C-alpha positions, 0 to 999 in steps of 0.5 A, spaced: 528 527 866 534 532 868 536 533 876 540 538 875 536 543 879 537 540 885 545 542 884 543 550 883 547 551 889 553 556 890 559 554 892 561 557 899 567 561 897 567 561 890 564 564 884 558 560 881 560 556 875 554 557 869 554 552 863 550 554 857 543 553 859 543 557 865 544 552 870 549 552 875 554 547 876 557 544 882 563 541 884 562 533 887 566 535 892 561 539 895 556 534 892 559 530 898 559 534 903 552 536 903 550 528 903 553 529 910 547 532 913 544 530 919 548 524 921 548 522 913 557 523 915 555 516 919 552 513 913 557 514 908 562 511 912 559 506 913 557 504 905 565 507 905 568 502 910 564 496 907 566 497 900 573 498 902 573 491 905 568 488 900 573 491 895 579 487 899 575 480 900 574 480 893 581 481 890 584 476 896 579 471 894 580 472 887 587 471 886 587 465 892 582 460 888 585 462 882 591 459 884 587 453 886 584 453 881 591 451 877 592 444 875 599 442 875 601 438 869 602 430 869 600 430 876 596 424 878 600 421 872 606 422 876 603 420 883 600 414 880 607 412 877 611 412 884 605 408 887 606 402 882 613 402 885 612 403 891 614 410 893 610 412 897 614 418 900 616 421 893 608 421 892 607 425 899 613 429 898 610 431 891 603 433 893 606 437 899 611 441 894 603 442 891 599 448 893 592 445 891 587 443 895 587 437 890 594 435 892 593 436 900 587 431 899 592 426 895 597 427 900 592 425 906 590 419 902 596 416 901 598 417 908 593 412 909 595 407 905 594 399 907 588 402 911 581 399 911 578 402 904 573 406 908 578 410 912 581 412 905 575 414 904 573 419 909 580 422 909 578 424 902 571 426 904 573 430 911 580 433 907 576 436 901 570 440 907 576 442 909 578 445 902 572 448 901 571 452 908 579 454 907 576 457 900 570 459 901 572 464 908 570 472 909 567 470 902 560 470 906 561 478 908 559 479 901 553 476 901 551 480 907 554 486 904 549 485 898 544 485 902 546 490 908 549 495 902 543 497 900 539 497 907 544 502 909 542 506 904 535 507 905 537 508 911 540 514 908 534 516 905 530 515 910 535 521 915 536 525 909 528 527 907 528 527 916 533 533 914 529 536 909 524 536 913 527 539 919 530 544 915 523 547 912 521 547 919 525 551 922 526 555 915 522 562 914 522 560 907 521 555 902 528 556 898 532 550 894 539 551 898 535 549 905 532 543 903 538 541 898 542 538 903 537 533 905 536 531 898 543 530 897 543 525 903 538 522 900 540 521 893 547 520 895 547 515 900 542 511 896 546 510 891 552 509 895 548 503 898 546 501 891 554 500 889 555 496 895 549 492 893 551 490 887 558 489 886 557 485 893 552 480 889 556 479 882 563 478 886 560 472 891 557 470 885 563 469 881 567 467 887 562 461 888 563 459 880 570 459 881 569 455 888 564 450 884 570 449 879 575 448 884 570 443 888 570 439 881 577 438 880 577 435 887 572 431 886 575 428 879 581 427 882 578 424 888 574 419 884 581 417 880 584 415 886 579 411 889 578 407 882 586 407 882 587 403 888 580 398 886 584 396 880 588 390 882 595 390 881 599 386 875 
């Protein structure tokens, strides 16, 4: 089914562009301008701002989580060797030089060596929670945008239909060019809202999957460290 009949509007200040089928072609910029009918411009502006912020959050969090997921080769082996040799400060320095969440967890645990095991375990758990919160910062906006984007688009649809009825009421004749702006507002805002919602939803799920991998690494590192502490020294 073709919707080309909706675009049969002559661009202002220019000649009609007619394709071989006889349907007039309208530049995309004119279509976007028509979608700003009523307060459609406000809905479009909100969707553009939301889309830009969604992209910013996804890229920034993706790079940050990717850096956090990179584990240094033989990191845990070096920590164990330092602790076996009693080089606690060297082990802490090695953790401090690393940017991974697992290293920061071990740094807090090493600072509490010599204290009861419950204290060390509590430090590991609390630091782990803080690291997860650090990884998840601003990601909640993606979940919000995945629902708010389509809702804003639907709001634009309703506004567009209201504009259509107002234009019909004020028009003496029923012509497509009269109702085209309202229809464009309804269609463009709906499409834009769905695009924002889909990208936000997929981006949120992908980042959560990446965070799950980092959390698994942190838990594995913490378990290996606690097992090492429980191992009797020879």
